[in-house]
C-alpha positions as CSV (number, residue, x, y, z in Angstrom):
1,X,-46.5,66.5,59.8
2,X,-43.5,68.8,60.4
3,X,-44.2,70.8,57.3
4,X,-47.9,71.1,58.4
5,X,-46.8,72.4,61.9
6,X,-44.5,74.8,60.3
7,X,-47.3,76.0,58.1
8,X,-49.5,76.5,61.3
9,X,-46.9,78.6,62.9
10,X,-46.5,80.8,59.9
11,X,-50.1,81.1,59.2
12,X,-51.0,81.9,62.9
13,X,-48.5,84.7,63.0
14,X,-50.0,86.1,59.8
15,X,-53.7,85.9,60.7
16,X,-53.8,86.2,64.4
17,X,-54.6,89.8,64.6
18,X,-57.3,89.2,62.0
19,X,-59.1,86.4,63.8
20,X,-62.3,87.4,65.7
21,X,-62.1,88.2,69.4
22,X,-58.3,88.4,69.3
23,X,-58.4,91.1,72.0
24,X,-60.5,88.9,74.4
25,X,-58.0,87.6,76.9
26,X,-59.4,84.1,77.3
27,X,-59.6,83.5,73.6
28,X,-56.2,84.9,73.0
29,X,-54.7,82.7,75.9
30,X,-56.5,79.7,74.5
31,X,-54.9,80.2,71.1
32,X,-51.4,80.7,72.3
33,X,-51.6,77.6,74.7
34,X,-52.9,75.6,71.7
35,X,-50.0,76.6,69.5
36,X,-47.5,75.8,72.2
37,X,-48.9,72.3,72.7
38,X,-48.9,71.6,69.0
39,X,-45.2,72.7,68.5
40,X,-44.1,70.7,71.7
41,X,-46.1,67.5,71.3
42,X,-46.9,67.4,67.5
43,X,-50.0,66.1,65.9
44,X,-51.4,62.6,65.9
45,X,-50.2,60.1,63.2
46,X,-50.7,56.5,62.4
47,X,-48.4,55.4,65.2
48,X,-51.1,56.6,67.8
49,X,-53.5,53.8,68.5
50,X,-56.6,55.9,67.9
51,X,-55.4,57.1,64.6
52,X,-54.0,53.7,63.5
53,X,-56.5,53.3,60.8
54,X,-56.9,56.9,59.7
55,X,-54.6,58.1,56.8
56,X,-54.0,61.4,58.2
57,X,-50.4,61.7,57.1
58,X,-51.3,61.0,53.5
59,X,-54.3,63.4,53.3
60,X,-53.2,66.4,55.2
61,X,-51.5,69.2,53.1
62,X,-48.9,71.7,54.2
63,X,-50.9,74.6,52.7
64,X,-54.5,75.7,53.0
65,X,-56.4,79.0,52.7
66,X,-57.9,80.6,55.7
67,X,-61.1,82.6,54.9
68,X,-60.9,85.5,57.3
69,X,-64.2,87.2,56.4
70,X,-67.7,85.9,55.7
71,X,-68.9,86.0,52.1
72,X,-71.4,88.8,51.3
73,X,-74.8,87.9,52.5
74,X,-77.2,86.3,50.1
75,X,-80.2,84.1,50.9
76,X,-79.3,80.6,51.3
77,X,-82.1,79.5,48.9
78,X,-80.3,81.2,46.1
79,X,-77.3,78.7,46.0
80,X,-78.3,75.8,48.1
81,X,-81.1,73.3,48.4
82,X,-81.0,71.1,51.5
83,X,-81.3,67.3,51.0
84,X,-83.0,67.0,54.4
85,X,-85.7,69.6,53.6
86,X,-89.4,69.9,54.5
87,X,-89.0,68.8,58.0
88,X,-90.5,71.8,59.7
89,X,-87.4,73.2,61.5
90,X,-86.0,76.6,62.1
91,X,-82.9,76.5,59.7
92,X,-79.6,78.4,60.3
93,X,-76.7,78.5,58.0
94,X,-72.9,78.4,58.1
95,X,-71.1,79.1,54.8
96,X,-67.4,78.4,54.5
97,X,-67.0,78.4,58.3
98,X,-69.0,81.6,59.0
99,X,-72.4,82.0,60.5
100,X,-74.5,83.8,57.8
101,X,-78.1,83.4,58.8
102,X,-80.2,86.3,57.4
103,X,-77.2,88.6,58.0
104,X,-78.0,88.6,61.7
105,X,-75.2,87.5,64.0
106,X,-77.5,86.5,66.9
107,X,-81.2,85.8,67.3
108,X,-82.9,86.0,70.6
109,X,-86.3,84.4,70.9
110,X,-89.1,85.7,73.3
111,X,-88.6,82.6,75.5
112,X,-84.9,83.6,76.1
113,X,-83.3,81.1,73.7
114,X,-80.3,82.5,72.1
115,X,-79.0,81.2,68.6
116,X,-76.3,82.5,66.3
117,X,-72.6,83.1,65.9
118,X,-70.3,82.0,68.7
119,X,-68.1,85.0,68.2
120,X,-71.0,87.4,68.3
121,X,-72.2,85.7,71.5
122,X,-68.6,86.1,73.1
123,X,-69.1,89.9,72.5
124,X,-72.6,90.2,73.7
125,X,-72.8,87.5,76.4
126,X,-69.2,86.9,77.5
127,X,-69.9,85.6,81.0
128,X,-72.3,83.0,79.7
129,X,-70.1,81.9,76.8
130,X,-66.6,82.0,78.3
131,X,-67.7,80.3,81.5
132,X,-68.5,77.2,79.4
133,X,-66.0,77.3,76.6
134,X,-63.6,74.4,76.7
135,X,-64.6,73.8,80.4
136,X,-65.3,70.1,80.4
137,X,-62.9,68.7,77.8
138,X,-59.5,70.4,78.5
139,X,-57.9,67.2,79.7
140,X,-59.4,65.0,77.0
141,X,-58.6,66.8,73.8
142,X,-56.2,65.6,71.0
143,X,-54.0,67.9,69.1
144,X,-56.5,68.4,66.3
145,X,-58.9,69.8,68.9
146,X,-55.9,72.1,69.8
147,X,-55.7,73.1,66.1
148,X,-59.4,74.1,66.2
149,X,-58.7,76.3,69.3
150,X,-55.8,77.8,67.6
151,X,-57.5,78.9,64.4
152,X,-61.3,78.8,65.0
153,X,-63.1,81.8,63.5
154,X,-66.7,81.1,64.2
155,X,-69.3,78.5,65.0
156,X,-72.8,78.1,66.1
157,X,-74.0,79.0,69.5
158,X,-77.3,77.8,71.2
159,X,-78.5,78.6,74.7
160,X,-81.7,77.2,76.1
161,X,-82.7,78.8,79.5
162,X,-83.9,76.8,82.5
163,X,-87.3,75.2,82.1
164,X,-87.7,76.1,78.5
165,X,-88.7,73.4,76.0
166,X,-88.0,74.3,72.3
167,X,-90.9,72.8,70.4
168,X,-89.6,73.3,66.9
169,X,-86.4,71.5,66.0
170,X,-83.4,73.6,65.0
171,X,-81.5,72.7,61.8
172,X,-77.9,74.0,61.2
173,X,-76.6,73.6,57.6
174,X,-72.9,73.9,57.2
175,X,-72.0,74.5,53.6
176,X,-68.5,74.5,51.8
177,X,-68.7,76.4,48.6
178,X,-65.4,77.9,47.4
179,X,-62.8,77.3,44.7
180,X,-60.2,77.8,47.3
181,X,-58.5,75.0,49.2
182,X,-59.9,76.0,52.5
183,X,-59.2,74.9,56.1
184,X,-62.2,75.5,58.2
185,X,-62.2,75.4,62.0
186,X,-65.6,75.9,63.6
187,X,-66.1,75.7,67.4
188,X,-69.7,75.1,68.4
189,X,-71.3,75.4,71.8
190,X,-74.8,74.1,73.0
191,X,-75.9,74.9,76.5
192,X,-79.2,73.5,78.0
193,X,-80.3,74.9,81.3
194,X,-82.1,72.8,84.1
195,X,-85.1,70.9,82.6
196,X,-84.7,72.4,79.2
197,X,-85.1,70.4,75.9
198,X,-84.1,70.8,72.3
199,X,-83.9,68.9,69.1
200,X,-80.9,69.8,66.9
201,X,-80.3,68.7,63.4
202,X,-76.8,69.4,61.9
203,X,-76.1,68.8,58.2
204,X,-72.7,69.0,56.5
205,X,-72.8,69.5,52.8
206,X,-70.5,70.7,49.9
207,X,-71.1,72.4,46.6
208,X,-67.9,73.9,45.0
209,X,-64.6,73.0,46.6
210,X,-61.0,71.9,46.3
211,X,-59.7,69.4,48.8
212,X,-61.2,71.3,51.8
213,X,-60.2,70.4,55.4
214,X,-62.9,70.8,58.0
215,X,-62.0,70.5,61.7
216,X,-65.0,70.9,63.9
217,X,-65.3,70.9,67.7
218,X,-68.7,70.9,69.3
219,X,-69.4,71.2,73.1
220,X,-72.8,70.2,74.5
221,X,-73.5,70.9,78.1
222,X,-76.7,69.4,79.6
223,X,-77.7,70.7,83.1
224,X,-79.9,68.6,85.5
225,X,-83.0,67.3,84.0
226,X,-82.4,68.5,80.5
227,X,-82.9,66.6,77.2
228,X,-81.1,67.0,73.9
229,X,-81.7,65.1,70.7
230,X,-78.8,65.6,68.3
231,X,-79.0,64.4,64.7
232,X,-75.8,64.7,62.4
233,X,-76.1,64.1,58.7
234,X,-73.1,64.1,56.4
235,X,-73.1,64.2,52.6
236,X,-69.6,65.3,51.4
237,X,-67.6,65.1,48.2
238,X,-64.8,62.6,47.7
239,X,-62.0,65.2,47.9
240,X,-63.1,66.4,51.4
241,X,-61.5,65.6,54.7
242,X,-63.5,66.3,57.7
243,X,-62.8,65.7,61.5
244,X,-65.7,66.1,63.9
245,X,-65.1,66.2,67.7
246,X,-68.2,66.2,70.0
247,X,-67.8,66.6,73.8
248,X,-71.0,66.0,75.9
249,X,-71.2,66.7,79.6
250,X,-74.2,65.4,81.3
251,X,-75.6,66.3,84.7
252,X,-78.1,64.4,86.8
253,X,-81.3,63.0,85.2
254,X,-80.3,64.5,81.8
255,X,-80.8,62.5,78.6
256,X,-78.7,62.7,75.5
257,X,-79.6,61.1,72.2
258,X,-77.5,61.3,69.0
259,X,-77.9,59.7,65.7
260,X,-75.0,60.3,63.1
261,X,-75.8,59.2,59.5
262,X,-73.1,59.4,56.8
263,X,-74.4,59.1,53.2
264,X,-71.2,60.2,51.5
265,X,-67.8,61.1,52.7
266,X,-64.2,61.5,51.4
267,X,-62.0,61.1,54.5
268,X,-64.2,61.4,57.6
269,X,-63.7,61.0,61.3
270,X,-66.6,61.4,63.9
271,X,-65.4,61.4,67.5
272,X,-68.0,61.6,70.3
273,X,-66.9,61.7,74.0
274,X,-69.8,61.6,76.7
275,X,-69.2,62.1,80.3
276,X,-72.0,60.9,82.6
277,X,-71.0,63.2,85.5
278,X,-74.0,62.9,87.9
279,X,-76.4,60.1,88.8
280,X,-79.3,59.0,86.6
281,X,-77.9,60.5,83.4
282,X,-78.6,58.5,80.3
283,X,-77.1,58.5,76.9
284,X,-78.1,56.8,73.6
285,X,-75.8,56.8,70.6
286,X,-76.8,55.6,67.1
287,X,-74.7,55.7,63.9
288,X,-75.1,54.5,60.3
289,X,-72.4,54.9,57.7
290,X,-72.8,54.0,54.1
291,X,-69.5,54.2,52.0
292,X,-68.3,53.0,48.6
293,X,-65.7,53.8,45.9
294,X,-62.5,54.8,48.0
295,X,-64.4,56.6,50.8
296,X,-63.2,56.3,54.4
297,X,-65.2,56.8,57.6
298,X,-63.9,56.4,61.2
299,X,-66.3,56.4,64.1
300,X,-64.7,56.9,67.6
301,X,-67.0,56.6,70.5
302,X,-66.0,57.1,74.2
303,X,-68.5,56.9,77.0
304,X,-67.2,57.7,80.6
305,X,-69.3,56.4,83.4
306,X,-68.1,58.6,86.3
307,X,-70.9,58.2,88.9
308,X,-73.4,55.6,89.9
309,X,-76.8,54.8,88.4
310,X,-76.3,55.9,84.9
311,X,-77.1,54.2,81.6
312,X,-75.6,54.2,78.1
313,X,-76.6,52.4,74.9
314,X,-74.7,52.3,71.5
315,X,-75.7,51.0,68.1
316,X,-73.6,51.6,65.1
317,X,-74.2,49.9,61.7
318,X,-72.2,50.3,58.5
319,X,-72.2,49.0,54.8
320,X,-68.9,49.2,52.8
321,X,-68.8,48.7,49.0
322,X,-66.0,48.7,46.3
323,X,-62.7,49.7,47.9
324,X,-64.0,51.7,50.8
325,X,-62.9,51.5,54.5
326,X,-65.0,51.8,57.6
327,X,-63.6,51.8,61.1
328,X,-65.3,51.8,64.5
329,X,-63.6,52.1,67.9
330,X,-66.1,52.0,70.8
331,X,-64.7,52.5,74.3
332,X,-66.9,52.4,77.5
333,X,-65.1,53.1,80.9
334,X,-66.9,52.4,84.2
335,X,-65.2,54.2,87.1
336,X,-64.8,52.6,90.5
337,X,-67.6,54.9,92.0
338,X,-69.9,54.1,89.1
339,X,-71.9,51.3,90.7
340,X,-75.2,50.2,89.2
341,X,-74.1,51.2,85.7
342,X,-75.9,49.8,82.7
343,X,-73.8,50.1,79.4
344,X,-74.3,48.3,76.1
345,X,-72.4,48.5,72.9
346,X,-73.1,46.9,69.4
347,X,-71.4,47.4,66.1
348,X,-72.7,45.5,63.0
349,X,-71.2,45.8,59.5
350,X,-71.6,44.4,56.0
351,X,-68.8,44.2,53.5
352,X,-70.2,44.0,49.9
353,X,-66.8,43.1,48.1
354,X,-63.7,41.4,48.9
355,X,-61.9,44.7,48.6
356,X,-64.0,46.6,51.0
357,X,-62.3,46.9,54.5
358,X,-64.0,47.1,57.9
359,X,-62.2,47.2,61.2
360,X,-64.0,47.3,64.6
361,X,-62.8,47.4,68.1
362,X,-65.5,47.4,70.9
363,X,-63.9,47.9,74.3
364,X,-65.1,47.7,77.9
365,X,-63.0,48.9,80.7
366,X,-64.7,48.2,84.1
367,X,-63.5,49.1,87.6
368,X,-66.9,48.6,89.4
369,X,-68.4,45.3,90.4
370,X,-72.3,46.1,90.4
371,X,-72.7,46.6,86.6
372,X,-74.6,45.4,83.7
373,X,-72.4,45.8,80.6
374,X,-72.0,44.0,77.3
375,X,-70.4,44.7,73.8
376,X,-70.2,42.9,70.5
377,X,-69.3,43.5,66.9
378,X,-69.9,41.6,63.6
379,X,-68.6,41.8,60.1
380,X,-70.3,39.7,57.4
381,X,-71.9,39.7,54.1
382,X,-75.5,39.6,53.0
383,X,-77.6,36.7,54.1
384,X,-77.5,34.2,51.3
385,X,-80.6,32.3,52.5
386,X,-82.5,35.6,52.7
387,X,-81.2,36.6,49.4
388,X,-82.3,33.3,47.9
389,X,-85.8,33.6,49.5
390,X,-86.4,36.9,48.0
391,X,-85.2,35.7,44.5
392,X,-87.5,32.7,44.8
393,X,-90.4,35.2,45.2
394,X,-89.6,36.8,41.8
395,X,-87.4,39.6,42.8
396,X,-84.3,40.2,40.8
397,X,-80.9,39.8,42.5
398,X,-80.0,43.5,42.6
399,X,-83.4,44.5,44.0
400,X,-83.2,41.7,46.5
401,X,-79.7,43.0,47.6
402,X,-81.1,46.6,47.9
403,X,-83.9,45.3,50.0
404,X,-81.7,43.4,52.4
405,X,-79.3,46.4,52.8
406,X,-82.2,48.7,53.5
407,X,-83.7,46.4,56.1
408,X,-80.1,46.3,57.8
409,X,-79.8,50.1,57.7
410,X,-83.2,51.2,58.5
411,X,-83.1,49.9,62.2
412,X,-80.8,52.9,62.9
413,X,-83.0,55.5,61.0
414,X,-86.1,54.3,62.7
415,X,-84.7,55.6,66.1
416,X,-85.1,59.1,64.8
417,X,-87.9,60.5,66.9
418,X,-88.7,63.6,64.5
419,X,-91.3,62.0,62.2
420,X,-90.8,64.1,59.2
421,X,-87.0,63.8,59.5
422,X,-87.3,59.9,59.8
423,X,-89.4,59.7,56.7
424,X,-86.9,61.9,54.7
425,X,-83.9,59.9,55.9
426,X,-85.6,56.6,55.1
427,X,-86.1,57.9,51.6
428,X,-82.5,59.1,51.4
429,X,-81.2,55.8,52.7
430,X,-83.2,54.0,49.9
431,X,-81.8,56.2,47.3
432,X,-78.3,56.0,48.5
433,X,-78.3,52.2,48.6
434,X,-80.0,51.6,45.3
435,X,-78.5,54.5,43.3
436,X,-74.9,53.9,44.2
437,X,-74.3,50.6,46.0
438,X,-76.4,48.4,43.7
439,X,-77.7,50.4,40.8
440,X,-80.4,48.7,38.6
441,X,-82.8,50.2,36.0
442,X,-85.5,48.1,37.6
443,X,-84.6,49.1,41.1
444,X,-87.4,48.8,43.7
445,X,-86.2,52.3,45.0
446,X,-86.0,54.5,42.0
447,X,-83.3,57.3,42.4
448,X,-84.6,59.4,39.6
449,X,-88.1,60.9,39.2
450,X,-90.5,60.0,41.9
451,X,-93.3,57.9,40.6
452,X,-96.5,56.8,42.2
453,X,-97.8,53.2,41.8
454,X,-101.4,51.9,42.6
455,X,-102.4,48.3,42.9
456,X,-106.0,47.2,42.9
457,X,-106.9,44.4,45.4
458,X,-110.1,42.4,45.1
459,X,-110.9,41.8,48.6
460,X,-113.6,39.3,47.6
461,X,-110.7,36.9,46.7
462,X,-109.2,37.1,50.2
């Protein structure tokens, strides 16, 4: 890691004056502080408990390219077709770390909603952005968050004013498409005013790339009575490494709902940190990860119950095939003042081969006595009795395995509350499981051309 830190020092010295908003004092101070912390304290490694299963030292390189300018604008439809399409959303695009939506840095809607580049928002609305930037996570960040602060060049920004309900979901698509070995640091900020509501879909995808390293930080701030539904979809190539850090700060009577679904990954880490900071805040966190070959996915969930009368619920499920590795680390903290807390955590996994590796660590840390809390984790294989039952009904073994995996996975997908998105994700889950985890020419879920089937039923015989 020392070589990588030296690379960071040298790179920052070279690109500092070229990074956006370098003259903005808070941004400049943030970058300098981050560099000093990285130099003095280093970066996480396998000796750190939260990074024990993550092969960061083996994967990180001592040289990456930094793209200092956005690519020339061209309509996204010319080079990319989103897998999660036709779900009736307002779609916005990030390309190689830069916001490129319709060549317009910011879009302001008639109801006061602002969407666009965070760097453009810093220039046009500095008081709004800088008063929230890094405000609620400064004492919780690891050194890869500091790396993001050091070199972030752009990110998406969403502001929903008080009492505004955004009816149409927003979809952010972040694409990597470059022959260069890119390091991308995006810093995203979502602010919901009092009694505001929003559904946000974020998709990570890759086209052409060479061992890219994406290091994202997202801040989500929910004022009193606000509601945020956040859906994260990941479909990355095998040579990618991606770190996602999501910090959520909830005020009273707010609700946060997240559902993170991983279809493909190279080396992936999803970290979500939720602070329930005022009474009657509620958080529901769901996740599904489907990995095979030599893919690795690491989910880190931290829920911090700070005050009384808050609730949280977690359900994460995973399927690992071939020589893949999936890790889950769930941590719930109930502070002494957080009486009448309800907190539940469940992690369920299926290993399809002897070489697939699954590690899980659910963890409760409780300092209050009037609470309802539980946690649990399971690692197993497909149910042999259920498999036998399906085979006895004339279903071949591969189709039976695909059906059981789909039944296991779709519980998480069914919690998606956008109907069109849920239907699309159920279809993608079928294709992912049948096409790569247990391929079969007679598969019940065809992964090639879509075909329609009709069955005539003689109701007089029933």
